[in-house]
N, C-alpha and C positions, 0 to 999 in steps of 0.2 A: 347551802344553796343561796345564790344571790337573788334578790327580788327587786322589782320596781314598784314604786308607789305613785299613784296619780291622784291629783286633785283637779277634777274636770269642771271647769267653769264655762260660761257662755263665750268668753273671749280668749281665755288662755287655759293651758293645762300645766299645772305645776308637777314637776317630776322629782322624785327622790329615788335613791338606790341604797341597797343594803351592802354591807361588807360581804365577802364570800362566805363567811360562816353564818350569815343570817342573824347577826346579833344587833348591829347598830345601823340605823338609817341616817343618811346624809342628804341634804338638799342637792339636787344636780342642776336643774335648769327650768326655764319656763318656756313652753311652746306656745306660739300664737295659733289660735284655732283657724283652720282653713277648710273645714268641712269634715264630716265623719270619716270618709274614705282616706283623705290625706292625713288626717290626725291618726287614724289607726295604722297607716303605713309608717308614719314617723315613730310611733310607739313600738311597733313591731321591729323596726330597724334598730332602735335602742336596745330592745330585748335581745335581739340577735347579737349585737355588738358586745353587750355586757354578759351574754350567756345566762340570762335570767331564767329561772325555773318557774317564776310566778310574777304576775302583774296584779297588784292589789289596787283596786279602784275604789275611791271613797264614794259611798252612797249617801247622798244628803237627805236622810229621812226627816220627816217632820218631828217636832218635839214629842208628839205622842207615839212615835215609832211607825207611823203610816207612811206610805209612798205618796209623795206629792208631785207637783209639776217638775221641780228640779231633779228629783230622783228618776222620774220617767225619762227625762232628757238623757241622763247618764245611762239608763238602761238601753236607750236607743243607740247610744255610742257603743256600749258593750256588745250589742248585736252585730256591729260591724267589726269591732276589735277581735272578738273570739275567732272568727274564721281567719283573720290575718295572722293571729298567733299560732293557730293550728297548722299553718303552712310552714312554720319554722322547725328546724331540727330540735328534737326534744319536746316539741309542742308545749310551750309554757302555758300554765293555767291562768285564766283570767278569774279573779276572785273579787268579791266586794267586801267592804268593811264599813261599818256605820261611822260616818264622818261627822256626826253632830258635834258641834263645838270645836272642830279641828282648826278652823281659821281663828277662832277666839283664843284657843290654846297657843297657836303659833304666834299670834299677835302679842300675847302676854309674855311669851319667852323672848321675843325680840325686844319688847319694852324693857324687860329685866336685864337684857344684855346691852341696854342703852344704845340701840340702833336708831339712827336718825329717821325721821318721818319719811324723807325722800327714799332712803335706802330700804325701809320697811316696805314701801309700796313696790319696789323692784323685786323683792325676794319673798313676799308673803305667800304667794302661790306655791313656790317650791318648799317653803317652810311648812305650809299646811300639808303638802304631800309627805314630807318627812314625819309629821305628827301622825298621819294616817298609817304610814308604813311601820313606824315604830310601835304603834298600838297593835297592829297585826302581828309583828314579830314577837312582841311580848306575850300576846295571846297564844301563839304557837308554842312558845317556850313553856307557858303554864300548862298547856295540853300535854306536852311531852313529859313534864314533871309529874303530872297526875295520872298518866297512862291512858288518857282519852285517845280515841282514834277519830279520823276524819279531819276536814278542814272547814 
């Protein structure tokens, strides 16, 4: 199953996509925020185009694991995204994944790849979405291997 990963910020949404087997996440693009309804429609269009079975949205929890201001903003976006996805064939699921440290992890990976500062600024949101999605994919694989159920 192909999945989308989202890093939802106040100005942009980083997007990543998995391969059809759901093994490897790849950065795809960065969307400029235009409001919850337009953003949800854009994500739903991508999900339809790519035949995604899941949309994994990074939830920016506080360091102690609590839901803060940024996480509440993402939850408000999810409340608009879920109905947009449910209207699609196959009704892709909207899921959340703890995204603490995803941007830092993506930044570290880009630095190790010797990506220039200007280029890092252009791709950091999509790279963070890749980090989020890869974490979820790896978590699903661990569940499958251990025989756990649920998502």
